[in-house]
N, C-alpha and C positions, 0 to 999 in steps of 0.2 A: 327630369333627371330618373321619372320610374323607365321611361323608356332607354336612356341610356345604361342603367343596370340590368335591363334586362339583356341589353346587346354585350353588355361585360359579361354576362353568367351563358351565351352562347358562346363566347371565345375564349372562355375561361381555359377549356380542355387543350385548344391550341394553341395557347401562351405558355401554360406548364408544360406542355411537353414539348414547344421548341424555343422555349426564350430562355437562355442560360446566361447567367449573370456571373463575373469573375470579379468581386470587390475590388482586386488589386490591381488588374488591367482597368476594369469598370467596362468591359465589353458584354455587350447585348446580342447572343447569338441571332441573325435573319430575321427579329422584331422587338420591339419594343412597346410597352402598353406604359400611358403615364398615369398617373394617379390624380387624383379632383384636386386642382387649385393649383397643380404645375404651374409654374412660372414659366413665360418663352425664355427665359436664360437658360432656366434648368432642362427645357425642351431641347434647346438647339443643343446644349453640351450634351444630354445624353443620345441624340440625333449622330453625335461626332463618334458614338463608339458602337453604335448597330455596325455586325460587321456581317461578311459572307459567311454560308457553310463553305467546308472543304471543296463540296462540288461545285459548287456557285465560283467559287476562285478558280477553281481549275477550267470550269466553261469559259468564264471570261477571259483567260489566258490563250484559249485558242484561236480568238479575232477574226480568224477568217476560214466559214463552214460553206457547205454546198447544199441547196435543194435539188433533188430529182422529180419531178413532177412527170407521171407517166401512168398512165390511165388508158379504158376506153378511150376519153376526149382526146388524146392523140391521136386516134382514126376517123373520131367526126369532126377533128378541127371546130370542136367546143372547149369555152372555161370552166363551166360546169355542167355537168352531163345531169339528163331528167331521170337517172334511175331505170329506164327500161329500155338502155342499149342493149343489144344482143353479144355475150359473149362469143360468138363467132367471129365479130369482127376483131378481136384480140390477137394478132395475128404479126407480133414483128419477125422480120425476115433474117436479120442479122443480130439479134439480142445480143448484146456481149458485156457485161457489168466489169468486165475484167478493164475494159475500156473504158467505161464510166472511170471506175475507181482512181486507172493511173493519169486519164487525163486531168483529172481531180486533184491528184498528189503531185501530179506536175505544176500544176498551178499555183500549190502551197496551201490547198486549203486543206483543215485538219480532224473535218468532219463530215459525214454525209449524212444528209436525212433524205428518205424516199416514203413517196403517198403509199404508203400499203393501202390505204382505204381512203378515197375520195370523197365528195359528195354524192356521187352516182352511186355508193356502195360495192363496186366491183374489187374483189380483193385480189392483192396481188399474190397472195399465198394461197395454199391450199388449206383452207377455213374448214372447218366442221362446222358451220353456224350457218353456210349456205353454200347454195350450187351458184350462187352471182358471182363467180370467181373464175381463176385459172384451171380450175380442174375443167371446166364448161367450154374452154376456147381449145382452137384447135393448134394451139401454139403448141409444141411437143407434146401433140395429141392430149393435152388434157394433164402432162404429166411434171408440168413446170412449176415453179418457184422464183419468182424474181427475187421476191425478199432472202431466199436465201442463198441466190446466187449474188445480190450485191453486197450481203452480211461477211462471205466468204472473202468475196473480193476486197472488201476494206480489210479485213486481216492482211490479207496478202502483203496490199499495199501500204499498211500501217496507219490508215485511216479508222478514227472512231465512227461508231454507227449508230442512227435515230432511226426512230420510225413516226411517223406523220399518221394519224388515225383520228379519220374527220366523224366528231360525234352526231352532225348532220346527215343523214343516210334516207336519200331518197329512193330507194329500193327495198329495204327492209319493210316487209309488211306489217311487224310489229313497232315499227317507228311511231309513237306520239300515244303507244301502251305503255304509257313508262316503266312500271316494272319488269316486266317481260323485254322489252328494249335493252332496259340498262342490264338485267340479266346477259344478253346477248353481246352486248359491249363488252362487258368485261369478260367475257370468254374468248372473245377476239384479242382483249388486252393479253391473257391470260396464253394466247397461243403465242403471238409475237414476242413475248417476254421470256417465253420458256424455251422454244424450240432455235434459236437462231444466236445462242451465246450471249456474251455483255452486249448491253443497250446503251449508250448513254446519254440518250436524251428523247422524251417521249414529247411530242409537239400536237396538242389538240388546240385544231382550229374553232374561230368564236363565229363564223360564218355560220348563217342559217337564213335562206330565201322563201321561207314559207310564207312570210307576210303575214298578217294580222287574222285572216281566214284561213292559214292552213294551219296543220299539226300542230299539235301541242304535245311537247316532249319534257318531260323533268328531268333532267339528268343528274344519276347519284354522284356529282363529284370527289364524295368523301370515299364511297366504294372504292371508286377508279384510282383515288391519289393512293388508297390504302392496298387494291392491288399490286400498282408499280411499286411503292415501298417495299413490300413483302418480297416481288420475285428480281426488282432490279434499285437495289438501295441506293446505287450511286449515280442514279440517272437523275438528269435534273427533267422537271416537268413545264413547259412551256405554255406561254400564249393564254390559253385556260388553264395552265397551273401555277403552281404558288412559287418557283425557282425563278424562273424566265419571263419576260413581260415584252409583249409587242411594242414597238415603239408608237405606235398610232398612224401611220403610213405606209404605203408601198414604194414611194419613192427613190428609197433607198439614202434620205437625209436623217439625222439625228437630229435633236435640239441642242442650239446655241448652249443651253444652260441643260445639262441633263445629270438628273440628279438620281444615283442606285437606293439611295434612302428615302422613300418616298413614301405619301400619305396613301397612297395609293393601294386600296388592298387587293391582293392579289388572290388570280383564280377565280373561279364560278361559283363557289359557293354559295347560298343565301345572305350567310351574316356579312361575308364580304362583301355583297353587292350592296347591301342596305349601308353598309360604311362610306363606300361611295357617293351613294347616292346623299349621303348628310352633308357629304362636305361638294355635292355635284361634282365630282371630278370623273375622267374618263380617260381610257388610255389615250386618246388625241387630243386632252387637253395640254394646253402649251405649258404648264405650271405643275409639278406634282410635287415638289419638294423645297420650296422658297422657305423663307422663316415666315413669311403672311399665312402660308399654305398650313405650315408645322403649329404657329400659333392658333389655329382651329381645329386639330386633330387630335384624339384620344391616342392613335396607336400610329407606328413609324413602320416600316418594312423594308428590309434589304431586296429589291423587284429591279435587277438592273434589265436594261435595253437590250434587245435582239431586233436589227435592222433588218426585214425582208424585201428583196428587190429580185424581181428576172432579168436576166442578160438581154432578154428580150421585150417589147411589149405586152406579149400575154406569159401566163403561168406554165400553158402547156404548147408544145410543137405544135407550131402552122406554118406551112411550107411558103405561105405569100410572107412569112417573116423573115425567110433566110438572109434578107438584104438588109434586114433593122436592126441587127445585133448593136447592142451599145458600144459605139465610139470608144476607144481608148482614153480621151479625154473627159469622157462621163463616167466611165468606169474609174479611172484615178481620184474624179471629183467625189465619188459616191465613195470610197473608201477614204477618202481624209475627212468627209461627213458622216463616217458611220464608226470604223475602228479608231479616228481621230477624233471622236466625240464620245467617249465613254461607252460605246456600246461593240456588242458582235455584229459583224456581218455576215448574213446566210446569204447567199448569192444562187440562185437557182439557174439550173441548165437544163433544160429539158432536151430526152432523148429524143428522136424522130421516129418516123414509122418501121423504121429497119431498124430499132433499138439500137442507135449507136448516138452518140454527142455529135452534131453536123460540123463538119467542116469549117463553116465561118465561126462557132460558137468555140472549137478549138483554136483557131488561129488568134481570137482575141484574148482568149485566157492566156496563149505561150506570150502572146504583146504585154498584158496585166502583169504579169511574173515576172518580165524580163525589166519593166519600169520599176518596180517595186524592188528588186535585187540593186538595180542600179543606183536606187533614191537610196536606200537604205545601208549599202554595203559598208560605209564607212562615217562613222561616227566621231566629226571633226572634234568633239570637246571631251574625249576621252583622257587626251593628254595635255589636258588644261591644266595651268597653274591656277588654284583657288584662292586668293591674294585676299579676301576680308572675311571668312566664313570657314574654317577649319572645315565643320561639319559636313559642309556641302561636298565635300569628297567622295563620302559615301553616295552621293548621288550619282558620280559617274566612276563607281568602279564596276560599274558593269556585273552587281550580283545584286539578284533582284531582292533579296530579306536583308539589305542594308539601306538605311534610309538618313536623308537628313532630318531630322528633328528640329521643328523651327515651335519655340514656345514663344515669343513676344512679337506684336505685328506693328506695323510692317517689317518684314524683314528682308535683304538684300544679298546677293549673293554674286560677286562676279568673278568672271570664268575668261583668264586669258589666254588665250591661243597661241601656239607656240610660231604659229606667222600668222601674216593677213589672210583671209581664207575666203572664197567665194559661199554663201549660204544662203538659204530660201526658204528653209523648214526647220524649227524646233517643236522638238517633245517633250513633253513633262509626262510625270506618272507618281500619282499617289502609292503609296502603300496600303493599298484598300484589305487588306487582310489585318489592318485595323481602323479601318472605318474611311469613309469618305468626306475631307474636310474642307478643302478649299473653296472659296467663294467669290475671288477676285486676285486678280493676277497683272503681271506685265512684264515685258521681255522687252530691252533694250539694248542695241549694240552700239559700238564704237567703232563711227566711219570717219577717215582721216583725222582721227582725234578728239572728232566730236562725239556726243551720245546722244540717239534717237532712237524714240520709240519704234519699234518695228511689229507688235502683237501685244495681244491682252484678252482678256477671257476673264470668264465666271468660274464655272465647274473643270475640272480636271479629269478626278477618278481613276479608274483605269490606265489612260491614255487619253492626252491631249495632243493633236497633231495641227499646228499651223502653219498656211504657208503668207509668203510674204514674195516681193519683187527682190531679185538679185541683187546683193551688198556686199563689197568686200570690206571683213571685219576684222579687227584685231582682240576682240574681247566681246562678251556679253554680260548681261547684267537682268539676272532674274529674280525679280520682287516679289514676295504674297504678301498681299496688300490688306486680305479678309480672310480669315478663317472660322473655322465653329472647334474651340477649344485645342488651338496650335494646328499644324500640320504636319504630314511625314511626307517627303518627296524621297522617291525612291530611286528613279532615274532623270536623268537631263539628256537630249540628244540636239546634236547641231549636224543640219547635211546638208545636200545640194542638189537638189533634183536634178534630172534633165529636162530641157525644154520640150514640151509638145504640140508640133506646130497646129494650131487652129485647123478645125475640118471646114470645109467651104460649106456656107447654106443655099441649097436650092429651094427654092419659090416659083410658084407659078400665079398668076393672076387670072381674074375671070375670063380675061381675053385668050388667056391662053398662053401669054407670054411667059416664059422660064427666064430668070433671072440665078446669077452664081454669086454667092458674096463670101468673102473671109475678113478676118478679123486683124490677120498678120498683115503686116505692111508692105505693100509691093509685092505681094505673088504673082505668080504664074499659077494660071486654073487652067488643068486642061479635063476633059470630059469625054464621054462616049454614049452613044445612044441604042447601041447594039447590043448591049449587055457586057461587055469584056471591060478588063481592068484598066483604067485610063492610064497612061505613061505618060514620060517626057514627048512621046513621040504625037500624042492624041493629038485633037484639034483642042486649041486653044479658045479659051474664053474669051472675048471684047466685050461683046454686048448681047443684049437679051435677044432668045429666038422664039418663033413660035412653033408651038405644041397641042394645039387643039384640040387633037383628038387622043391625047393621052403616048405614055410608051415609058421606059425606064432611064433616068438620067444617073449616071454615073460621074462621080468629078474627084479629083483631087488638086489639092496645092503646094507649090513648089517654091523653095528660096533657096538663096546661096549658089545659082545659076544650077540648078537641077540636084544639088548637093543633098539637101534636105526635102522631105516631101511628108505629107498627112496623112494619115487612111483615108482608106475611100469611102466615099458618103455615096448613097443610095436611097434615089425618090421615084416612086412608081407613081404616075399620073393616070389617071381615065381621061373618058370626056370632059373638056372644061366644061362651063357653067354660062356661057358668054350666050347662048340662044332663050335661054331660062327666066320663067319670070313668075312669080308667085301667083297662085291662083287662087288660093283662100287660107285662112288662118284663122285659129278660134277666139285668139283676142291675140292683140300688140300695144304698144306702147310708143310712146315718139323717141325715147331715146334709146331702145333696141329695136329697132325697125324688122320685120320679116325678110326683106332684103339682104340683111347680114348673113342670112344663112346659106346664101350661094353666092357670097360673093369673091369667094377664094380666099378670103382671110382669116387663119383661125384664130387672132387676134380680136375680132367683132363677133355679135351673135345677137342670135334673135330671142328675147325674154319675154312671157307673160307678165302684166300684171302682178307683185309683188306683195305683202301685206296681208292686211286683215280684210276679208270680207272681200276677196278677187276670185274669180270665175275659177275652178277647180277640174282634174281630171273628169271625162279624157278631153284633151287636148289636141289641135292636129293643125299640120302644116300641110298644105297642097299645091305642087308644083308643075306648072307647065313646061316640060321639057323643048318645046319647040319643034320636037320632030319624032318620029316613031324611032324609040331605039329598041333593041334586044336586051335584056336586062337580066342578068343572071344574081344581080346582090346589091345591096346598097351599104352606105359609110353614114356612120352619125361620129363628128367630133364634138366631146363635149368642150364647155368654155375653158379658154387659157390665161384667165387670172389668178388663179390659186382659190378658187373660191368655186366649191362643187354645188353650191345652192343652184336647184333647178335641174339635175340632172335626171335624166331618165332611165328607170330599170326596165319596166315592165311597158311593152308598145305591140302595137299591131300595124303590119305594113301593107300598102294596098298598092295596086298599078291599075290604070285605066286609060282606055281608048280614047274618050270622050269628055271628062273630067264629071262626068255625071253618072255613069255605072260603075260603080269600083268593083275591083276582086280581091281578096284578101289573101296575100301569098304567105305571110307570116301571121298566125290567127292569132297566138299565144307567146309573142318573141320574151327574149329578158337580154338585157345585157348582162350578162354576170360579172357579180364580181368589180362593177365599173364603180361601186362605192369606195373602195378603196385602192381601185388603180384607175383614173378614170382618164383613159387615151382613148386614142382613137378606134373607134370598132366597126369590125368590116363583116358584114354578115351576109354569106352567100347560102342562092336558094338551091333545092334538089333539082331543081329544070330552071331553063331560061324563059322570060315570059315577054312579048311586045308592048310596048307602053309608050303612050305618047304626055303621061301625067302619073306622077307618085303623091301617093300621101303618107307621113309617119303620125299615127296618134299614139298619144301616151296613155298608159293604163295606170301606170302608177308611178310616184319619184323615188329616187333610190332615198331618200332622205323623209319621204311622208310629207313633204311640200305640196300645196294647191299647187302650184305655177312649176313651168317648165321653162328652161334654156338649151338652144343648139349655138354650136359655133359655126359648122358645117356641117351640110347634109350632102352627100353625093350618091353616085350612082357608080355601080361594078358593071362595066359590060364587056369585059376581058377575062 
């Protein structure tokens, strides 16, 4: 009880300033603190009346926003710079912020957030805090200002503008000297928020790769927030801020149950960290706001989710990823699982070394926008007859601020369509200006006179989109089954999304045989090996073919006598592992053998023993390539079962002629950001090496575990 009282005192100022209670509407602005002995039923009712600030509500309505990752990393082919990069390398040949803004505006984005300073510390504006910035770069003879150019372009194209400023700074000498660095960081914030007009979102990354033996910096979050509120009072503060929450993954997918009212305390201030430690909550926790969580909580916060994901595997531009832009199918799936799951989608589109958004990314964004336009241009429910709940008409009047108020549960409303319609998407929205409340719902459709359930779910929040197989229905029934102190539904939509022809899947086995498959029934698949786009006239795939030395395979599926086609899928292969053998490992298990790391199948893995009292780092795996190869890099693929355990973070990579004398070619390597983005890592060396043997040695795991896992280990020779 004493500890609880201390926490209450610490938070007192926060809640006095931020909490507003209107006795008539029973609302709690942004957060609520429970008195001691408050019952669960009382807590749940209060949770229903926690509401967003106007800034949070306006932010939620943006739905689609864009990230721009651009800095020295763009020119070093890295994800996390080390901070020692020379500003001389920052020299985009055609930087055009107007091209960025127009491309993103045309794609339907409503805001653009720029990495003004990433972890490497290089500043994209002429800051007075360091020379490690554009003033020391050859670009525009040191007179350039990327922040200015993009902020002006955003104004021109009607986009909101946000800035990303990394607290972790690998270049600043004062990083680790907490007061001195905090002063510098606040000065950088002041410049960004004073020099460029309105800023709508400030994005504080929580990443820090210093490790247990690195520099220790105590961030003065309270002063950072005060600086922002003083200079840009309408801006939301994201991730390590107290307005917008990281959804907990960089896959592009939100939770099936996504509460904006959470027990997870926002921001980075120590008192908030203590609350989360008490409840054992993290941003990655599956449950942040259920009744069972609320029962244990002393506070609740309006802390909505932002889903950040890149259009490519990496966050910064890498030329070798030009053919790995996410497919239209994947982009649409991400949209339905982010915007359609009560979150805002923050889609990263990284400019290339020219300073332009690459043509492949532009083309995919155009496809994406066209698909969304075609899907949502015609809401088939707007002229429906509401037969059994007159108030439900308010949910289909196309007015955001009117709503169907539901006091008794369960309650259903039936909407009779003017004629039978093909449908495959339903949209539900809560009037979150008065809270998020729905806990369970279902949707039924009348097909050939019979009612059948087509969708169901838990939370709705700002927006819930659910897809189901095509049906022809003449009526739809929406039932709100469970909610917190009633429900307020302000929009219902029915749509018919166009079919997306599934893309082929290209795979190669250990022996170098390539197979191409598609889920679509009886497709015609064509492919090329010369880098050109496959057409109806290209070679038809009929059986697996040999590609042991690697190459680029592009494939496309066709149906309806070539009348419909999929997007092009590209897969790049290097030399296959047919001749390879395991030369040695630090540890192994019978279940996950070392050979799995070179079997050509990313769904298998090598895993060292796990549990208590097991061998720890360094771990290693050594491979006999079976022949001398000219190696320019290697690839590491983390396990593919959605369990990140054993992922390697820091490593050393060796080559050898005889398997006895080893040369370290990467002495202090790191797989940057692999903890949050566990995708295949392609690591290229500064020069080539002749080798018969290779060895990967782990130094540190991404999750501080003593064991390691590897799905695939490969070499780069091209």
